[in-house]
C-alpha positions in Angstrom: 16.3 17.3 103.3 16.6 16.8 107.0 17.3 14.4 109.8 15.1 11.3 109.8 14.0 11.8 113.5 13.0 15.4 112.9 10.9 14.3 109.8 9.0 11.7 111.8 8.6 13.5 115.1 4.8 14.2 114.5 4.0 10.5 113.7 2.5 8.0 116.0 5.3 5.5 116.0 4.8 1.9 117.1 8.5 1.0 117.3 11.9 2.3 116.2 15.2 0.5 115.5 18.3 2.3 114.5 19.9 5.7 114.6 19.2 9.1 113.1 20.5 9.9 109.6 20.2 12.6 107.0 17.4 12.1 104.4 17.6 13.7 101.0 14.7 11.9 99.3 11.4 10.2 100.1 10.2 7.3 98.0 7.6 4.6 97.9 8.7 3.1 94.5 11.5 0.7 95.3 13.2 1.5 91.9 13.9 5.0 93.1 15.4 4.0 96.5 19.0 5.0 96.9 21.6 6.1 99.4 20.1 8.9 101.5 16.5 8.1 100.7 13.7 7.0 103.0 11.6 4.1 101.7 7.9 3.9 102.7 6.7 0.3 102.5 3.1 0.6 101.5 0.8 -2.3 101.2 -1.2 -2.0 97.9 -4.0 -3.9 96.2 -1.6 -5.6 93.8 1.8 -5.4 95.5 3.0 -4.9 99.0 6.0 -2.6 99.4 7.3 -4.7 102.2 8.4 -7.3 99.8 11.0 -4.9 98.3 13.0 -4.2 101.5 15.9 -6.4 100.5 16.0 -4.7 97.1 16.0 -1.1 98.5 18.7 -2.2 101.0 20.8 -3.5 98.1 20.4 -0.1 96.4 21.8 1.6 99.5 18.6 2.8 101.2 19.0 2.4 104.9 15.9 4.2 106.2 12.6 2.3 106.1 9.2 3.2 107.3 7.0 0.1 107.6 3.7 -1.2 108.9 5.0 -4.8 109.4 8.4 -5.3 111.0 10.5 -7.5 108.8 12.1 -10.6 110.3 15.6 -9.5 109.6 16.6 -5.9 109.8 20.3 -5.2 109.0 22.2 -3.5 111.8 22.9 -0.4 109.7 19.2 0.2 108.8 16.8 2.5 110.7 13.4 1.0 110.7 10.3 2.9 111.9 7.0 1.1 112.4 3.7 2.9 112.1 0.1 1.7 111.8 -0.5 3.3 108.4 2.6 3.9 106.2 0.5 5.7 103.5 -0.7 8.3 106.0 2.8 8.6 107.3 4.1 9.3 103.8 1.7 12.2 103.5 2.7 13.6 106.9 6.5 13.2 106.3 6.1 14.7 102.8 4.7 17.9 104.4 7.6 18.0 106.9 10.1 17.4 104.1 
């Protein structure tokens, strides 16, 4: 548990949109995203996590870490762009 900005302070961030918020869970499986969680959109060999951003938002998740900035980011979402979201998940997990 911690503030979003304190969890990502060691990352090489390409861009940030939004405000700091409390994070109580980390997830890369969209089915586990909920209010208070941070979703890591990770491109995979079969499925790209970026395609689930609308779903995680509908489930209340308003903290996203992405490689590719989505076209439409809701005003109440904090979106952090990095070069490698999988590596960022490992780094943030250590800080969490």
